N, C-alpha and C positions, 0 to 999 in steps of 0.2 A: 225419401221420407215425405209423407203426406203433408200438404200445406194447409195451414189454418186460415189464411187470409187470401192469398192470390190464387186465382183460377186460370182458365184459358185466356181470358182477356182482362187482366187487372183484378180488382176486388169488386164483387158484385153481390147484392142480396136485397132482401126486403128491408126497407127503411125502418129504423128504430127497433131492429131485431138482429140477433146474431152479430155478424161483423160490420153491418152497415149502420152504425150509430155515430152520433156527433163525437163521442169519446174516442171511438176508433179512428175517426177521420183526423182528430187532433193528433193522435199518436202516429198516424201515417205521416202527417206533416212533419212531426218531430223526427221520426226515424229516417224518412227520405231526406229531410234537411240535414241531419247529422251525416248521412252518407255522402251528400254532395257538397257540403261545406268543406272545401279544401283550398288551401292557398290563402293569400292575404287580400284578394280582391273582394269587393262587395258582391255578395251572392244574391241571385235573383231567380224567382220562379214565376211562371205565367200560369194563371188559373182561369179556365173557362168552364162553362156548364151548358147543359141543355135547358129545357123549360119546365122541368119538374118542380113541384112545390118544395120538395125537400132540398132542392139545390141551394136555396138560401142558407139553410141550416148547415149543410155539408161544406159550403164555401166558407162560412164564418169559422167553422171548426178547423178547417185546413189552414186558413189564414192565421188563426191563433197558434197552431202547431208550428208552422214555418217561421213566423216572426219570433216565436219564443226561443228558437235555436239560432237566430241571427240572419235569416234570409229575408230580403225584401220581396214583396209580393206585388205583382201586377194582375189586376182582375179585368177580364174582358167582357163579362156578361155572357148571354147566350150566343154561342158560336159553334159551328161544327167541329168535331174532333180533328179533322185534318187542318183546320184553321189554327188550332192550338199548337199542333206540331209545327206548322209553318212559322208562327209567331215566336215560338220558343227558339228556333234557329235564328230568325231575323233579328230578334231583340237581344241576342247573345246571352240568353238565359242559361242557367245551369240545369234547369229542370222545367218540364211542362206538365200540367195536370188537367185532365178533363173529367168533370163530374157528370157521369151519364151511365145509364143502364141500357144504352143503345136501343134495341128494338123492343125491350120489355115495357110493360105498362107502368103507369106512374108510381104505384106503391114501391117499386124497386128503384135502387140507385146504384151507382158504381163509381170507382175511381180508376182512371187509366193514367199511367205515367210515361212521359217521354224524356229521353236524354237530351243533352245540349245539341245533338245533331238532328233532332227532330224525329228520331226513330224510337219505337217502343223499346222499353228496357228488356234485356235478355232474361231468360229464366234464372241465370246465375245471379244477376244483379237484384232481381226481385227476391231471390232467396236470401241474399244478404240483408236487404231491407226488412224482410219478414223476421229475420233473427234479431234485428235491432228493435222491432216492436215488442219483444219480450223482455227488454232490459230498460233501465231508467235512462231517459234521454239526457244528453249533455246540453244543458240550458245555457243560453248566452248571458254574459254579464249585463247589468242594466243598461250600460251605455252601448251595448252591442245588439240590442233587440232590433229586429227588422221593422221596416216601414211598409205600409200597404197603400196602394192607390189604384183607382180605376182609370183605364184609358178609353177615350171616346171614339177613336178612329179605327178601332180593330176591324169593324165590319167593312169599312172602306178599303183597308189594306187587303183583306181577303178577296173581296170582289175584284179588285185590281189584279190580284194573282190569278184568279180564275180566268179573267179575260185575256191575260197574257198567255194562257195555255192554248189559245185559238189563234191561228194565223191571221195576220192583218188583211189577207186577201179574202177572208171568209166573212160573209154577212148572213145573218139568219132572217133577213127581210123576206116576208112572204110565208114564213112558217107559223103555224098556229100550234102552240105547245101547252098542254095542261101539265102543271107542276104541282105535285102533292108533297108537301113538306112534313107531313105527319104531326102537325102542331109541335114541331120540334125545333132543333137548333138552327136549321137552315131557313126558317120561315121568312126571313128578310133577305138573306144574301143570295139564295139560289134563284128566286124569281127575278131579283134585280139584275143579276149578271146576265141571265138569258134575255131579259127585256133590253138591256143596254146593248146587247149584240144584235138587236133588230127584230126579234121574234114578237109575235102577239102572244102574250102570256095570260093564261087562265089559271087561277090558283085554287088549290084545295089544301086543307090542313095548315092554314096560316093564321089561326086565331088561338094561340095557346092560352090556357087559363090555369095552368099548373097541374091539372089532373087529366087532361084529355090527350096527352102525348101518346101516339101510336094507337089510339082508340078508334077503330073503324076506318083508319086512314094510314097512309104510308106503305112502305115496301112489304110489310107483312099482312096487309089488309087492303088489297088493290081493287076490290069490287067497286068502290065509289069512283076510283079513277077510270076503270074500264067503262063504266056507264057514262061518265062525263066526256071522255074522248069521243065516244060514239054520238052522244047528244050534241056536242059542239061541232062535230065534223072536223075534229082536230087531226093534224098530221101525225101526232105522237103524244104519248103521255109519259111523264117522268115521275117515279116514286122514290123518295128517299126515306130512310128510317129516322128515328129520333135524334141521333147524333150525326146523321148525314154522311156516314162512311160507307153506306150501302146504296146500291142503285138497282131497281127493277124497272123495266120499260113495258109500256103497253103500246102495241102498234095501232094503226089507224082503224083496224077492224075490232079493236077491243081485246085482242089476244095478248096474254101475258108473255113476256120475254125474260128469261132468267139470266143469271150471271154467265152461264156457259155460252149462250148465244151472243151475249155482249162481248165476252172475251174473243169469240170466234171472229166477230166483225172487226174489233179494234186490232187484233193481231194480224188478220188478213190484210187490212189496209196498210198497216205499218210494214208488213213483209213485202207488199207490192212496191212500196217506196224505198225499200232497203233500210228501213229505220228500226226493224225489230232486231234486238240483240239476244245473244244466248242460244240462238238456234231453235227457239220455241217459246213456250209459255209455262209458267208454274201455276198449278192449281192443287186442290186437295183431293183426298181419296173419295170425296163425295161427287166430284164432277163426272158427268155422264160419259160412258164408254164411247158414245157417238162423237163427242168432242175429240177424244183421243184419236179415233179413226180418221176424223176430218183433218186434223193437223198432220197426221202421218201421211195422208194423201198429198199434202202440200210439201212434204219433205221436212216437216217441223216435228219437234218432240213436245209431248205433254208430260212434264215432270210433276209427280204428286208428292204432297206432304200430308202430315196429319192435319186435322181440322184446326183452323185458327189462322187469321190473316198474318199474325206475327211469324208463324212458321213458313208461310208462303214467302213473306218478305225476307226471312233469313236465307232461304234457298235462292231467291232472286239475287241477293247480294253476293252469295257464294259463287253462283254460276254466271254472273254478268247478264242476267235477264232484265228487261225493262218493262215487261207486262206480266201480270199475274193476278190471281183473284180466286173467288169462291163462287160456287153455284148460287149461294144465297145472296149474292150481289156485291160483296166486297170487291172493289176493283183497284188494283195498285198499279199506277203508271209512274215509274221512278223518274221519268224525264220531267215530271211535273209535281210530284208529291212524295213524301216519305212514308205515307201510310195510305190506307184505303180512303178514297175520296169520291163519293157518289156524284158530286157536282162536276168535278173534272171529267169523270167518265161520261156523264150526261152530255157534256159539251163535245166530247169526241164522237159520240153517237150522232148528235145533231149536225156536226161538221160533215160526217159521212153521208147523212141524209141530204144535205144541201149539195154536196159535190156529186153524188150519184144521180140526182134528179129522178130517183125511183122511190116507190112507197116504202114505208118502214117495214111492212109485212114481207117485202122481198129481201131487203138488205139485212134484216135481223133474223132470218131463218136460213142459215147457211148449211146446216146439217140436220139430219133426222135423229133425234135422240132415241136410244134403245129403251125399251120398257124398264122403268126404275121404280122401286117402291121402298119407302122409308116408313117405319113404324117405331114408336117410342114405347118402352115398357118402364113404368115407374115401379121402384122397389122401396121397401121401408128400411132395410138394413142388410148387413152382411155383404158378401162379395159373390153375386150370382155367376159372374163370368169365371169364377174359380171352381164352380160345381162340376163334378166329373161328368154328369149326364149332359149338362149344357156344353161342355167342351166336346163331348162325343157328337152331339147333334150338329154343332158348328163344323166340325171336321167332315162329317158326312155331307153337309150342304155344300161346303167348299169343293169337295171332290166332284159333286154333281155338276158344278158350274165351270169346271176346268175347260178352257177353250171356248166357252159359250158366254161367260159373263163374270161377275165379281160379287163377292159378299164382303160387306164392311160392317164390323161390330165395334161400337165404341161407347164408353160411358160419357155422359155429358160432363163438361167441366164446371157447370154452374148449378146443377140440380141432380137429385137422385134418380136419374133416368138412364136406361140403356137404349141406345139408338141402333136399330137393326136395318140395314139397307142392302138390297140386292138389286142387280140389274143383269139383263141378258136379252138375247134375241127372242126367247120364248116367254111371253108375259105370264102364262099360267104357271110355268115352272118357277118364275121369280116370286110370284105370290105364294106359292106352296112353300118355297124355301123360307121366306120371311115369316110366314105364319108358324112353321115348325120351330124356328129358333125362338120366336117370341113366346110360344107356348112353353118351351123348355125353361126360358128365363123366368116366366111367371111362376112355374111350378117350383122353382128353386128359391123363391123369396118368401 
């Protein structure tokens, strides 16, 4: 059954429209609170947010919802998504909530939920909470209403956890690093952690004003970072997104390095040390075929899931993997975090840079990606992927790429868009295949 509220990564949408209103946020607090209020102990929820203007409104509405059903609330203020996952577990909370629309611009916002173990909720649990959104909440008795308070040391706790992910033998002394925080949730913690480990830090995107998050900065807009790295003669550039669960890197030449190359570096180094578990890495269907071939050459596997770091994480837990991620920059390292953490991944990259004593352009380009093309087709309604002509065109394209590449078609989980991606050894063939499928989808809408 189609969901009304939850998508690929929690609830997300334009603020004050559709599902992303203060009224909905309060209902989410009540529904999630009703789901997690079990047993006789005092129940607790940790709520964090990024730097969007609407975060104040959504935070207040969630607090009202949770306290009305008897949950105590701890508010952290702006912190990365992985920090909320960490604090949920460390503070023995029943639930964690992150208010963020990740890499989207400020008019959007979202709600991500974490269980007491610090992991994102499963599809099944989200479905049960969604069902509770459609019924009247069970409100607490007056004497059972929850309390709310802010904690002041949340940033320090997370910075300490980040530094603990780096060996005591490693120092970043001598490194010049440009850190772009997208005017988002990591604007204080990421530069601080890297500086405290010894690097010279030059910052971008660390002046949030409520409406500039991800605007011309961050992992989805790296041009400013590329220019700054070259201008400053820096060793490397680090770009996070609005809630800092993604990482994109820029080498010393100003060249972009995506999540596939970062996974290749991290997994290779761990494999060399005998620290990589599961016999490989988990990624999504969007990761480049070149990465898969590279791992196969090392005797490692690349297991693929559907798009969404939650699905990567589920497969990692099932198969005993400790490294996974997405081409878009989500990096999950289960030895250090329960969800994607761009700052932890950045520290792993910087550690490899220090230990190798080689330029970033060398250690972060371990394989040659095959030509890959992704195009998005927006549609107004209906189900274009169920159209007979579209189905036939897709089948024909897949047959053409057998043994030479891959075709991936998927609807977006957050907007009315069909994503068409193809890759293969022949760039012209890849472009032709993508264009034909896109044309068919457009004609069907």
